[in-house]
Phi, psi and omega in degrees: 000323179297313179295321179296315180297327179276002181057040177258156177292136179266098179225176184304316183294317182293316179295318178298319180297318179296316180296317178297320179296331179275358179083022181262137174289123186272127173257108186303322180295319180291321178298315180299318178295320179297312180298319179296320181289335179272357184305316183258014184264131172276100188295322179299317179293319180297320179293320179295320179293319181294325179286324182286329184298311178294327179293324179287329181283335183299313178297326178295316179295320179295319179296322179294320180289326177293323179291328180286330182296312178297326179297320178294321178295320179297320179297319179297319180296320179298321179295322180292323182293326184271011187285331184202174183252003184298333179285338183287330180299326180290340179289329185255003173046000000 
């Protein structure tokens, strides 16, 4: 992403240079595999998709937590109703 943002070519030398600058021991085979796997990837599109995915998941998670809240309230109400028999006397007058 750093190389893409800087509008630099993503090749073995550039990736190795970034890793070395970050203090990472560079494994040439892994760098070569990474560069090969990124060959057909539109990085701008991948970044846009990755940013949109968590934003789309947030409303779903919020809705799920809202649905869980009424269920918890219902459980509390059930516990309160079963607490005593004083309400039953009024049924038989």
